[in-house]
C-alpha positions in Angstrom: 0.0 0.0 0.0 2.9 2.3 0.8 4.3 1.8 -2.7 1.0 2.3 -4.6 0.0 5.7 -3.2 2.9 7.8 -4.8 2.0 6.3 -8.2 -1.5 7.6 -8.1 -0.4 11.1 -7.1 1.8 11.4 -10.1 -0.9 10.2 -12.4 -3.3 12.9 -11.1 -0.7 15.5 -11.6 -0.3 14.6 -15.2 -4.1 14.6 -15.8 -4.4 18.1 -14.2 -1.7 19.4 -16.4 -3.4 18.1 -19.5 -6.7 19.6 -18.5 -5.1 23.0 -17.9 -3.5 22.9 -21.4 -6.8 22.1 -23.0 -8.5 25.0 -21.3 -5.7 27.3 -22.4 -6.1 26.2 -26.0 -9.9 26.8 -25.9 -9.4 30.3 -24.6 -7.0 31.0 -27.3 -9.4 29.7 -29.9 -12.2 31.9 -28.6 -9.9 34.9 -28.6 -8.9 34.2 -32.2 -12.6 33.8 -33.2 -13.6 37.0 -31.6 -10.7 38.8 -33.2 -11.8 37.5 -36.6 -15.4 38.6 -36.1 -14.3 42.1 -35.0 -12.0 42.3 -38.1 -14.9 41.4 -40.4 -17.1 44.1 -38.8 -14.3 46.7 -39.3 -13.5 45.8 -42.9 -16.9 44.7 -44.4 -18.7 47.1 -46.7 -21.8 44.9 -47.1 -24.5 43.6 -44.7 -23.3 42.3 -41.3 -26.1 39.8 -40.8 -23.9 36.8 -41.2 -21.3 38.1 -38.8 -23.8 39.1 -36.2 -25.5 35.7 -36.5 -22.1 34.0 -35.8 -21.7 36.2 -32.7 -25.1 35.4 -31.2 -24.8 31.8 -32.1 -21.7 31.5 -29.9 -21.7 31.0 -26.2 -19.5 33.9 -25.1 -21.6 36.9 -26.3 -20.7 38.9 -23.2 -17.0 38.3 -23.6 -17.3 39.4 -27.2 -19.0 42.6 -26.2 -16.2 43.2 -23.8 -13.7 42.7 -26.6 -15.7 45.0 -28.9 -15.8 47.8 -26.3 -12.1 47.5 -25.8 -11.5 47.8 -29.5 -13.8 50.9 -29.8 -11.9 52.6 -27.0 -8.6 51.8 -28.8 -9.9 53.4 -31.9 -11.2 56.5 -30.0 -7.8 56.9 -28.5 -6.2 56.8 -32.0 -8.6 59.4 -33.4 -7.9 61.8 -30.5 -4.2 61.4 -30.9 -4.5 62.1 -34.7 -6.5 65.3 -34.1 -4.0 66.7 -31.6 -1.3 66.1 -34.1 -2.9 68.2 -37.0 -4.5 71.1 -35.0 -1.7 73.7 -35.5 -1.8 73.2 -39.3 -5.6 73.9 -39.4 -5.0 77.3 -37.6 -2.4 78.3 -40.1 -4.7 77.6 -43.0 -7.5 79.8 -41.7 -5.1 82.8 -41.3 -4.0 82.5 -45.0 -7.6 82.4 -46.2 -8.4 85.7 -44.5 -5.5 87.4 -46.2 -6.6 86.2 -49.7 -10.1 87.6 -49.2 -8.8 91.2 -48.9 -6.7 90.9 -52.1 -9.8 89.7 -54.0 -11.9 92.7 -52.9 -9.2 95.1 -54.2 -9.0 93.3 -57.6 -12.8 93.6 -58.1 -12.7 97.4 -57.8 -10.0 97.7 -60.5 -12.0 95.5 -62.9 -15.1 97.7 -62.6 -13.1 100.7 -63.6 -11.7 99.1 -66.7 -15.2 98.0 -67.8 -16.6 101.6 -67.7 -13.7 102.9 -69.8 -14.1 100.1 -72.4 -17.9 100.7 -72.9 -17.3 104.4 -73.6 -14.8 103.7 -76.3 -16.9 101.0 -78.1 -20.3 102.8 -78.5 -19.5 104.2 -82.1 -18.3 100.8 -83.3 -21.6 99.0 -82.1 -23.7 101.6 -84.0 -21.9 100.9 -87.3 -22.2 97.1 -86.8 -26.0 97.3 -86.3 -26.3 99.2 -89.6 -24.2 96.5 -91.4 -26.4 93.7 -90.0 -29.6 95.4 -91.4 -28.0 95.6 -94.9 -27.0 92.0 -94.8 -30.5 90.9 -93.8 -32.0 92.8 -96.8 -29.6 91.2 -99.2 -30.3 87.8 -97.8 -34.1 88.2 -98.1 -33.7 89.2 -101.8 -31.6 86.1 -102.4 -34.2 83.8 -100.6 -37.0 85.4 -102.7 -35.2 84.6 -105.9 -34.6 81.0 -104.8 -38.2 80.5 -103.8 -39.4 81.7 -107.1 -37.1 79.3 -108.9 -38.5 76.4 -106.8 -42.1 77.3 -107.1 -42.3 77.9 -110.8 -41.5 74.2 -111.7 -44.0 73.0 -109.2 -46.8 75.2 -110.6 -45.9 74.1 -114.1 -45.9 70.4 -113.1 -49.3 70.9 -111.4 -50.7 72.5 -114.6 -49.4 69.6 -116.6 -51.1 67.2 -114.2 -54.4 69.0 -114.7 -54.1 68.8 -118.5 -53.4 65.0 -118.4 -56.3 64.4 -116.1 -58.5 66.4 -118.5 -57.3 64.3 -121.4 -57.9 61.1 -119.5 -54.2 60.1 -119.7 -54.3 58.6 -116.3 -51.1 56.6 -116.3 -48.9 59.6 -117.3 -50.9 61.7 -114.9 -50.1 59.3 -112.1 -46.4 59.4 -113.0 -46.6 63.3 -113.0 -48.3 63.1 -109.7 -45.6 60.9 -108.3 -42.9 63.4 -109.5 -44.9 66.3 -108.1 -45.3 64.7 -104.7 -41.8 63.2 -104.2 -39.6 65.6 -106.1 -41.1 69.1 -106.4 -43.4 69.5 -103.4 -40.8 68.7 -100.8 -38.8 71.7 -102.1 -41.7 74.1 -101.4 -43.2 72.6 -98.3 -42.8 76.0 -96.5 -45.3 77.7 -98.8 -49.0 77.8 -98.2 -50.0 76.4 -101.7 -47.9 73.3 -101.1 -50.3 72.3 -98.3 -53.2 72.7 -100.7 -51.5 70.6 -103.3 -50.6 68.0 -100.8 -54.2 67.7 -99.7 -55.4 67.4 -103.3 -53.0 64.6 -104.2 -54.9 61.8 -102.4 -58.1 63.0 -104.1 -56.4 62.9 -107.5 -55.1 59.4 -106.9 -58.6 58.3 -106.0 -59.9 59.8 -109.2 -57.3 58.0 -111.2 -58.1 54.7 -109.4 -61.8 55.1 -110.0 -61.3 56.0 -113.7 -59.0 53.0 -114.2 -61.5 50.7 -112.4 -64.3 51.9 -114.6 -62.2 50.9 -117.6 -61.5 47.5 -116.0 -65.2 47.0 -115.5 -65.9 47.8 -119.1 -63.2 45.3 -120.0 -64.7 42.6 -117.9 -68.1 43.2 -119.4 -66.6 43.1 -122.9 -64.7 39.9 -122.2 -67.9 38.3 -120.9 -69.6 39.0 -124.2 -66.8 37.7 -126.4 -65.9 34.7 -124.2 -68.1 32.3 -126.2 -66.6 33.5 -129.5 -63.1 33.1 -128.2 -63.9 29.6 -127.0 -65.4 28.7 -130.4 -62.3 29.9 -132.2 -60.0 28.0 -129.9 -62.0 24.8 -130.3 -61.8 25.2 -134.1 -58.0 25.5 -133.9 -57.8 22.4 -131.7 -60.0 20.5 -134.1 -57.7 21.4 -137.0 -54.7 20.3 -135.1 -56.2 17.0 -134.1 -58.1 16.3 -137.3 -61.3 15.9 -135.4 -63.6 18.2 -137.3 -64.7 16.5 -140.6 -66.0 19.8 -142.0 -62.5 21.3 -142.2 -60.8 19.9 -145.2 -57.4 21.6 -144.9 -55.4 21.4 -141.7 -54.0 24.9 -140.9 -51.6 25.7 -138.1 -51.9 29.3 -137.1 -49.1 31.1 -135.3 -50.5 33.3 -132.6 -48.3 35.8 -130.7 -49.3 37.5 -127.5 -48.9 41.3 -127.7 -46.0 42.8 -125.7 -46.8 44.1 -122.3 -47.7 47.8 -122.1 -45.1 50.5 -121.5 -45.2 51.1 -117.7 -44.6 54.9 -118.2 -47.1 55.7 -121.0 -49.6 52.8 -120.6 -49.5 52.2 -124.4 -48.8 48.9 -126.2 -46.1 49.0 -128.8 -47.3 48.3 -132.3 -45.9 45.0 -133.8 -46.2 44.8 -137.5 -48.0 41.6 -138.7 -46.0 39.0 -140.5 -46.4 39.1 -144.3 -49.0 36.7 -145.6 -51.0 36.1 -148.7 -54.4 37.7 -149.0 -56.1 34.3 -149.4 -54.5 33.1 -146.2 -55.5 36.2 -144.3 -59.1 35.7 -145.2 -59.0 32.1 -143.9 -57.3 33.0 -140.6 -59.5 33.0 -137.5 -59.4 35.8 -135.0 -57.6 35.1 -131.7 -58.5 36.3 -128.2 -56.4 39.5 -128.5 -58.0 40.2 -131.9 -61.5 40.1 -130.4 -60.8 41.9 -127.1 -58.6 44.9 -126.2 -56.6 44.0 -123.1 -55.0 47.4 -122.6 -57.5 48.5 -119.8 -56.4 45.7 -117.6 -52.7 46.4 -118.2 -53.2 50.1 -117.4 -55.2 49.4 -114.3 -52.6 46.9 -113.1 -49.8 49.4 -113.5 -51.8 52.2 -111.9 -52.6 50.1 -108.8 -49.1 48.8 -108.7 -47.7 52.4 -108.5 -50.3 53.3 -105.9 -49.3 50.3 -103.7 -52.7 48.6 -104.1 -51.6 45.8 -106.4 -52.8 43.1 -104.0 -56.2 44.8 -103.7 -56.4 45.0 -107.5 -55.4 41.3 -107.9 -58.0 40.3 -105.3 -60.7 42.3 -107.0 -59.8 41.0 -110.5 -59.7 37.4 -109.4 -63.0 37.7 -107.5 -64.7 39.2 -110.4 -63.3 36.6 -112.8 -64.4 33.8 -110.5 -67.9 35.3 -110.5 -67.8 35.3 -114.3 -66.4 31.7 -114.2 -69.4 30.7 -112.1 -71.7 32.2 -114.7 -69.9 30.4 -117.4 -70.1 27.1 -115.5 -73.8 27.6 -114.9 -75.6 25.6 -117.7 -78.8 26.7 -119.5 -81.8 25.1 -117.9 -82.7 23.3 -121.2 -79.2 22.3 -122.2 -80.1 18.6 -122.2 -82.5 19.2 -125.1 -80.1 20.6 -127.7 -76.5 20.0 -128.9 -76.1 23.7 -129.8 -76.6 24.6 -126.1 -73.9 22.1 -125.2 -71.6 23.8 -127.7 -72.3 27.2 -126.3 -71.7 26.0 -122.8 -68.3 24.6 -123.7 -67.3 27.6 -125.8 -68.0 29.9 -122.9 -65.8 27.9 -120.5 -63.0 27.6 -123.0 -63.1 31.3 -123.7 -62.8 32.1 -120.1 -59.7 30.0 -119.6 -58.1 31.2 -122.9 -58.4 34.8 -121.6 -56.9 33.9 -118.3 -54.1 32.1 -120.0 -53.4 35.2 -122.1 -53.4 37.4 -118.9 -51.1 34.9 -117.3 -48.5 35.1 -120.0 -48.7 38.9 -120.6 -48.7 40.2 -117.0 -46.6 39.5 -113.9 -48.4 38.3 -110.8 -52.0 39.3 -111.8 -52.8 35.7 -112.6 -50.4 33.0 -111.3 -50.1 29.4 -112.3 -51.2 28.2 -108.9 -54.2 30.4 -109.1 -55.0 29.1 -112.5 -54.7 25.5 -111.3 -57.0 26.2 -108.3 -59.5 27.9 -110.6 -59.3 25.0 -113.0 -59.8 22.4 -110.2 -63.0 24.2 -109.1 -64.2 24.5 -112.7 -63.6 20.8 -113.3 -65.5 19.8 -110.2 -68.4 22.1 -111.1 -68.3 20.9 -114.8 -68.3 17.2 -113.8 -71.4 17.7 -111.5 -73.2 19.7 -114.2 -72.6 17.1 -116.9 -73.7 14.3 -114.5 -77.0 16.1 -113.7 -77.5 17.0 -117.4 -77.2 13.3 -118.3 -79.9 12.5 -115.8 -82.1 15.2 -117.2 -81.5 13.9 -120.7 -82.6 10.5 -119.7 -85.7 11.8 -118.0 -86.5 14.1 -120.9 -86.4 11.3 -123.5 -88.3 9.0 -121.2 -91.0 11.6 -120.7 -91.2 12.1 -124.5 -91.5 8.3 -125.1 -88.2 8.0 -126.9 -86.5 5.8 -124.4 -88.4 3.1 -122.4 -87.4 -0.1 -120.7 -90.4 -2.0 -122.1 -91.9 -1.7 -125.5 -95.1 0.3 -125.0 -98.4 -0.3 -126.7 -98.1 2.9 -128.7 -94.7 1.9 -130.1 -96.3 -1.1 -131.8 -98.3 1.3 -134.0 -95.1 3.1 -135.2 -93.2 2.1 -138.3 -90.1 0.1 -137.6 -87.7 2.6 -139.0 -89.4 5.5 -137.2 -89.2 3.7 -133.9 -85.6 2.8 -134.4 -84.8 6.4 -135.2 -86.5 7.7 -132.1 -84.8 5.1 -129.9 -81.4 6.1 -131.2 -81.7 9.9 -130.5 -80.4 9.8 -127.0 -77.5 7.6 -127.9 -76.6 9.8 -130.8 -76.8 12.9 -128.6 -74.5 11.2 -126.1 -72.0 10.5 -128.9 -72.0 14.1 -130.0 -71.6 15.4 -126.5 -68.7 12.9 -126.1 -67.0 14.5 -129.2 -67.5 17.9 -127.7 -65.9 16.8 -124.4 -63.0 15.3 -126.2 -62.4 18.4 -128.2 -62.8 20.5 -125.0 -60.1 18.4 -123.4 -57.7 18.7 -126.4 -58.3 22.5 -126.5 -57.5 23.2 -122.9 -54.7 20.6 -122.8 -53.0 22.7 -125.5 -53.1 25.6 -123.0 -51.4 23.6 -120.3 -54.5 22.5 -118.2 -54.7 19.0 -116.8 -57.7 17.1 -118.2 -57.2 13.8 -116.4 -60.4 14.1 -114.4 -62.4 14.9 -117.5 -61.1 11.8 -119.2 -62.3 9.8 -116.2 -65.6 11.5 -116.7 -65.6 10.2 -120.3 -65.2 6.7 -118.9 -68.2 7.3 -116.6 -70.1 8.7 -119.6 -69.1 5.5 -121.5 -70.8 3.4 -118.8 -73.9 5.6 -119.0 -73.8 5.3 -122.8 -73.6 1.5 -122.5 -76.6 1.5 -120.1 -78.6 3.6 -122.5 -77.7 1.3 -125.4 -78.7 -1.7 -123.2 -82.1 -0.1 -122.5 -82.6 0.3 -126.2 -81.6 -3.2 -126.9 -84.1 -4.5 -124.4 -86.8 -3.2 -126.8 -84.9 -4.8 -129.7 -84.6 -8.2 -128.1 -88.2 -8.1 -126.9 -89.4 -7.3 -130.4 -87.4 -10.1 -131.8 -88.9 -12.6 -129.3 -92.4 -11.3 -130.0 -92.0 -11.7 -133.8 -90.4 -15.2 -133.8 -92.6 -18.2 -134.6 -90.3 -20.6 -132.6 -90.1 -23.0 -135.5 -87.0 -24.1 -137.4 -86.0 -21.8 -140.3 -86.9 -23.0 -143.8 -84.9 -21.7 -146.8 -86.7 -22.2 -150.0 -83.9 -20.9 -152.3 -80.2 -20.3 -152.5 -80.5 -16.6 -152.0 -82.2 -17.0 -148.6 -79.7 -19.6 -147.6 -76.8 -17.3 -148.5 -78.3 -14.4 -146.6 -78.9 -16.5 -143.5 -75.3 -17.8 -143.7 -73.9 -14.3 -143.8 -76.0 -13.3 -140.8 -75.1 -16.3 -138.5 -72.0 -18.4 -138.5 -73.6 -21.9 -138.9 -72.0 -24.5 -141.1 -73.3 -28.0 -141.7 -71.8 -30.0 -144.6 -74.8 -32.3 -144.7 -77.2 -29.4 -145.0 -75.2 -28.0 -147.8 -75.7 -31.1 -149.9 -79.4 -31.4 -149.4 -82.0 -30.0 -151.7 -84.3 -27.1 -151.1 -86.2 -26.3 -149.0 -83.4 -26.6 -146.4 -84.2 -26.6 -142.7 -82.1 -25.1 -140.0 -82.3 -26.5 -136.4 -82.8 -23.1 -134.9 -85.6 -20.4 -135.2 -85.3 -16.9 -136.6 -84.4 -15.2 -133.4 -81.0 -16.9 -133.3 -79.5 -15.0 -136.3 -81.5 -11.9 -135.3 -80.0 -11.9 -131.8 -76.5 -12.5 -133.3 -76.9 -9.5 -135.7 -78.2 -7.2 -133.0 -75.3 -8.1 -130.6 -72.9 -7.1 -133.4 -74.8 -3.9 -134.0 -74.5 -3.2 -130.2 -70.7 -3.8 -130.4 -70.4 -1.4 -133.4 -72.4 1.2 -131.4 -70.1 0.8 -128.4 -67.1 1.1 -130.7 -68.2 4.5 -131.9 -67.7 5.9 -128.4 -64.0 4.9 -128.4 -63.2 7.1 -131.4 -60.9 10.0 -130.8 -60.2 8.9 -127.2 -56.6 7.9 -128.1 -56.9 4.6 -126.4 -54.7 1.6 -127.1 -56.1 -1.5 -128.9 -56.1 -3.4 -125.6 -58.1 -0.6 -123.8 -60.6 -0.4 -126.6 -60.9 -4.2 -126.6 -61.5 -4.3 -122.8 -64.1 -1.6 -123.1 -66.0 -3.4 -125.9 -65.8 -6.7 -124.1 -67.0 -5.2 -120.9 -70.0 -3.6 -122.6 -70.7 -6.8 -124.6 -70.7 -8.8 -121.3 -73.1 -6.4 -119.8 -75.4 -6.7 -122.8 -75.2 -10.5 -122.8 -75.4 -11.2 -119.1 -77.8 -8.5 -117.9 -79.8 -7.2 -120.9 -80.1 -10.3 -123.1 -80.1 -12.6 -120.0 -82.9 -10.7 -118.4 -85.0 -10.7 -121.6 -84.4 -14.5 -122.0 -85.4 -15.1 -118.4 -88.6 -13.1 -118.9 -89.3 -15.0 -122.2 -88.8 -18.4 -120.6 -91.0 -17.6 -117.6 -93.9 -16.5 -119.7 -96.9 -18.6 -118.8 -98.3 -18.7 -122.3 -95.4 -20.5 -123.9 -96.1 -23.9 -125.2 -94.0 -26.9 -124.7 -92.8 -26.9 -128.3 -91.8 -23.3 -128.0 -89.7 -24.0 -124.9 -88.1 -26.9 -126.7 -87.2 -24.6 -129.6 -85.8 -22.0 -127.2 -83.6 -24.6 -125.5 -82.3 -25.7 -129.0 -81.7 -22.0 -129.9 -79.6 -21.5 -126.7 -77.2 -24.2 -127.9 -76.4 -22.4 -131.1 -76.2 -19.0 -129.5 -73.7 -20.4 -127.0 -71.5 -21.7 -129.8 -71.7 -18.3 -131.5 -69.9 -16.6 -128.6 -66.6 -17.7 -130.1 -67.4 -15.9 -133.3 -68.3 -12.8 -131.4 -64.9 -12.8 -129.7 -63.3 -13.1 -133.1 -65.4 -10.2 -134.4 -64.4 -8.0 -131.5 -60.8 -8.8 -132.0 -61.0 -7.9 -135.7 -62.6 -4.5 -134.9 -60.2 -3.5 -132.1 -57.0 -5.0 -133.5 -56.2 -6.8 -130.2 -54.7 -10.3 -130.3 -57.4 -12.9 -129.6 -55.2 -15.2 -127.5 -53.6 -12.5 -125.4 -53.6 -13.2 -121.6 -54.8 -9.7 -120.9 -58.0 -10.0 -123.0 -61.2 -10.6 -121.0 -63.4 -13.4 -122.3 -67.1 -13.0 -123.1 -69.5 -14.4 -120.5 -72.2 -15.2 -123.0 -71.5 -18.9 -123.0 -72.3 -19.2 -119.3 -75.4 -17.0 -119.7 -76.7 -19.1 -122.5 -76.0 -22.2 -120.5 -78.1 -20.8 -117.7 -80.8 -19.8 -120.0 -80.8 -23.2 -121.5 -81.0 -24.7 -118.0 -84.0 -22.5 -117.3 -85.6 -23.5 -120.5 -85.0 -27.2 -119.8 -86.5 -26.7 -116.3 -89.5 -25.0 -117.8 -89.8 -27.9 -120.2 -89.8 -30.4 -117.3 -92.4 -28.3 -115.5 -94.5 -27.8 -118.6 -94.4 -31.5 -119.3 -95.4 -32.3 -115.8 -98.3 -29.9 -116.0 -99.5 -31.5 -119.2 -99.2 -34.9 -117.5 -101.2 -33.5 -114.5 -103.9 -32.4 -116.9 -104.3 -36.0 -118.2 -104.1 -37.5 -114.7 -106.7 -35.1 -113.4 -109.1 -36.9 -115.8 -108.6 -40.2 -114.1 -111.9 -41.7 -112.7 -111.6 -45.0 -111.0 -114.3 -47.2 -109.5 -112.4 -48.3 -106.4 -115.0 -51.0 -105.4 -115.3 -52.6 -108.8 -115.5 -56.4 -108.7 -113.5 -57.1 -111.8 -111.2 -55.0 -114.2 -112.2 -53.9 -117.6 -109.4 -56.0 -119.2 -107.7 -52.9 -120.8 -105.9 -49.8 -119.6 -107.9 -46.6 -118.9 -108.6 -44.2 -121.7 -107.0 -41.2 -120.0 -103.8 -43.1 -119.6 -103.8 -44.2 -123.2 -104.2 -40.6 -124.3 -101.3 -39.6 -121.9 -99.0 -42.2 -123.5 -100.0 -41.1 -127.0 -99.2 -37.5 -126.0 -95.8 -38.4 -124.5 -94.9 -40.4 -127.6 -95.7 -37.5 -129.9 -93.9 -35.0 -127.6 -90.7 -37.0 -127.3 -90.6 -37.3 -131.1 -90.1 -33.4 -131.2 -87.0 -33.8 -128.9 -84.8 -35.0 -131.7 -82.9 -31.7 -131.9 -82.4 -31.5 -128.2 -79.3 -32.9 -126.6 -79.6 -36.6 -125.7 -79.1 -35.9 -122.0 -81.9 -33.3 -122.0 -84.3 -35.7 -123.7 -83.5 -38.5 -121.3 -83.9 -36.2 -118.3 -87.2 -35.0 -119.6 -88.4 -38.5 -120.2 -87.2 -39.7 -116.8 -88.8 -36.7 -115.1 -92.1 -37.5 -116.8 -92.0 -41.2 -115.8 -91.1 -40.3 -112.2 -93.9 -37.7 -112.1 -96.4 -40.2 -113.5 -95.3 -42.8 -110.9 -95.5 -40.4 -108.0 -99.0 -39.2 -109.1 -100.3 -42.8 -109.5 -98.9 -43.8 -106.1 -100.5 -40.7 -104.5 -103.7 -41.6 -106.3 -103.7 -45.1 -104.9 -102.8 -44.0 -101.4 -105.2 -41.1 -101.2 -106.7 -40.8 -97.8 -110.1 -39.9 -99.4 -110.3 -43.5 -100.7 -111.6 -45.5 -97.7 -112.5 -48.8 -99.5 -110.7 -50.8 -102.2 -111.5 -53.9 -104.1 -109.2 -56.4 -105.8 -110.9 -55.6 -109.1 -109.9 -51.9 -108.8 -106.3 -53.0 -108.0 -106.3 -55.2 -111.1 -107.5 -52.3 -113.3 -104.9 -50.0 -111.7 -102.3 -52.7 -112.4 -103.3 -52.6 -116.1 -102.7 -48.9 -116.2 -99.3 -49.3 -114.6 -98.4 -52.0 -117.1 -99.2 -49.6 -119.9 -96.8 -47.0 -118.4 -94.2 -49.7 -118.1 -94.7 -50.6 -121.8 -94.2 -46.9 -122.7 -90.9 -46.9 -120.7 -89.7 -50.1 -122.4 -90.6 -48.7 -125.9 -87.5 -46.4 -125.9 -89.4 -43.1 -126.3 -86.1 -41.2 -126.6 -83.0 -42.6 -128.2 -80.6 -44.7 -126.1 -83.1 -45.1 -123.3 -83.4 -48.9 -123.5 -81.1 -49.5 -120.5 -84.1 -50.0 -118.1 -83.6 -46.6 -116.3 -87.1 -45.5 -117.2 -88.7 -48.7 -115.9 -87.1 -48.1 -112.5 -89.4 -45.1 -112.1 -92.3 -47.5 -111.7 -90.5 -50.1 -109.5 -92.3 -49.0 -106.3 -95.7 -49.3 -108.0 -94.8 -52.7 -109.6 -93.6 -54.3 -106.3 -96.7 -53.0 -104.4 -99.1 -54.2 -107.1 -97.3 -57.6 -107.4 -97.6 -58.1 -103.6 -101.3 -57.6 -103.6 -102.2 -59.3 -106.9 -100.0 -62.4 -106.1 -101.0 -62.2 -102.4 -97.4 -63.1 -101.6 -97.5 -62.1 -97.9 -95.5 -65.0 -96.6 -92.5 -63.9 -98.7 -93.0 -60.3 -97.7 -93.1 -61.0 -94.0 -90.3 -63.5 -94.2 -87.9 -61.2 -96.1 -89.0 -57.9 -94.4 -86.0 -55.7 -93.7 -83.6 -57.7 -95.9 -81.7 -56.1 -98.8 -82.5 -59.1 -100.9 -86.2 -58.9 -100.4 -88.4 -59.2 -103.5 -90.6 -56.4 -102.1 -87.9 -54.2 -100.7 -89.5 -51.0 -102.0 -92.9 -51.6 -100.4 -93.0 -49.7 -97.1 -94.8 -51.4 -94.2 -97.2 -48.4 -93.7 -98.2 -48.5 -97.4 -99.0 -52.2 -97.2 -101.0 -51.6 -94.0 -102.9 -48.7 -95.7 -104.0 -50.8 -98.7 -104.9 -53.8 -96.6 -107.1 -51.7 -94.4 -108.8 -50.3 -97.5 -109.3 -53.9 -98.9 -110.7 -55.0 -95.5 -113.1 -52.0 -95.5 -114.2 -52.9 -99.0 -114.8 -56.5 -98.0 -116.8 -55.4 -94.9 -119.1 -53.4 -97.1 -119.9 -56.1 -99.6 -120.1 -58.9 -97.0 -123.6 -59.9 -95.9 -125.3 -62.9 -94.4 -124.9 -65.0 -97.5 -121.3 -64.1 -98.3 -120.4 -64.7 -94.7 -121.4 -68.4 -95.1 -118.8 -68.8 -97.9 -115.8 -70.5 -96.6 -113.3 -68.9 -99.0 -114.5 -65.4 -98.1 -114.1 -66.2 -94.4 -110.6 -67.5 -95.0 -109.7 -64.5 -97.0 -110.9 -62.1 -94.3 -109.2 -64.1 -91.6 -106.0 -64.0 -93.6 -106.2 -60.2 -94.0 -106.7 -59.8 -90.3 -103.7 -62.1 -89.6 -101.5 -60.2 -92.0 -102.5 -56.9 -90.4 -101.7 -58.2 -87.0 -98.3 -59.3 -88.1 -97.6 -56.0 -89.8 -98.6 -54.1 -86.7 -96.3 -56.4 -84.7 -93.5 -55.3 -87.1 -94.5 -51.8 -86.4 -94.0 -52.2 -82.7 -90.6 -53.8 -83.3 -91.6 -57.2 -81.7 -90.8 -59.5 -84.7 
């Protein structure tokens, strides 16, 4: 313990020394910090907020204030010591200033004396100077007056010249004079009173010039409106000459037209250009151009005047708006334009004249009419023109329909007209469409020569072509209907070589066997076959007329003709044939002849394609050529005719079968077939003899359809629910009738029908009658449901129905005496037994 205690004391001494050193360091740091803050306060020229915040954020604010007070006292002591040091110098300076003030007062008195002496000596000199100034002013005024007169006289002369030009209506020179007066002469005399009057009159003079030039422009617009149609007519004639489109012009002339030079911007006059030398005969033949018919100088003058006045944009806007109004008037068609070709011509002439004038303005002025403005104007005009032509075509159709010249069905009144007169009336609308087409084509050529795009108008021609095809199709409806009405539906007979040759030139039919036979020669088809073929060719020729002058390729023309021909064959002729075939008053022989005719019309489509290729010049075997759809249409028409043949044949069969009158409770048959059935068989035999020209398949189908229909009607007659009772004698008589039908089927009523197919139509009846006449119920019941059954086609319910009818018939005739007969009792018992067994089959027990 004695050794440990001294160690601890030394340790505490060291710790106390370290603590004292740390405190000393902290005090020194605080001192240094306060010194730094005080230095910042002394030297800073800006805000002291940051420094003060640092002071108050510290913990020794009081100590800082003590340091600050000590620093202030130190500075006060320095100031006081400085003032004591300089006090004696300040006293010396005050004394020197008092001495200088006395010297200044003395100098001021001397200066006043010198001033009085100088004024007395200069008074005569000032008097002479004033006189000299007055003389100089007079001389200057005289000089100024002479200069003003030299400036004012040209202004007055120029103003007088302006008044004379205004009086002579020389507005463009007057405007130039006015510009010189305003900008050159008047600024020189702005100090004179009359310059103000002239300056105030200048705006009024400008307005007078603008009004006068605008009046001339309005007169020009009125004149151009009057001559627009004539200008368009001349332009169309020139285009016709260049494109060889007008047949009335024998000699093609190319006229060189030159636009006049633009007017002189200073005088407003157009320089005279001597015409090129030409022969007198040629001068007489030359047509007038746009500049020959209309004087364009007013628009040139007005343009230059407004350009000089700074209102060029206003003038351009007014001119364009007025011309657009005139364009709308030109594009407005006459109300009865659809009635006359001359009105169409006037309409197109007016439009062309408008754009020819605008084209002339475009090339003879700068900026008044621009190409973009022309294109925009042309687009609007094309849109309006297209709508007008479409509505006019509708009015044309309505007009001709109201006047009875175009109808979709041959009217009763038309049958009283002569054939030539009717054809002439029916072609008026198509001819008018052709003439209008020529006008549109010439219209396109004319404006295309002036740089306008006519693509949309050519598309309009394609639409017009479709309408033209529709109108032709409507006309050919009447033609086809008249051909069908006039045909006798019998094969054509040629009594002499002339008729045979004529018919051969009308229709491409060749038969070597027919060429070797004597006269009269009989064709297999009726008259409407060559008539239809000729009219289809006439339709193709009519469609070909529309493609003239359209500058289409052979392929395009060929496609157009084939499209129209397909429309005629499929829609027009197909519709007429469909109406013809469905007529209720057609006889069976007429339907047979129509079906035969369809075969030959179908074969003629190949010759029609060759005819189209020969007209258009297109290659027949080209992959780009569309094919005619007439073959499929004639096949469909033949199918409709064949179906009508089947239906008509069945209707005739029904007429014979409706005459059937059976005694269903007869005890014994008459031993021969019924008379109605014999008549039916005779009718069928005579009918099928007329099927010789029909295809073998059609004849077989018709014969099979007739046999099936007879079999189904006889079966229905036998199973009629109205028949409650039936005797074996009636069944035997019915069996004789069925046997007669089977004999007809075996007799080969049509060629190559001996294969037993027709007999199969009566198989159901044959098995049913054999079952009852042979009373073969044991076999029927034993083989029921087997594919090898002899009576496979006899349904159970049919057998039950006939057995019940036989049973009812036996009940009616049975009485007390017949009931004593053993065979009758056995038969009745057998029927009841069979019925029970059939009903067991019905319940599925057997």
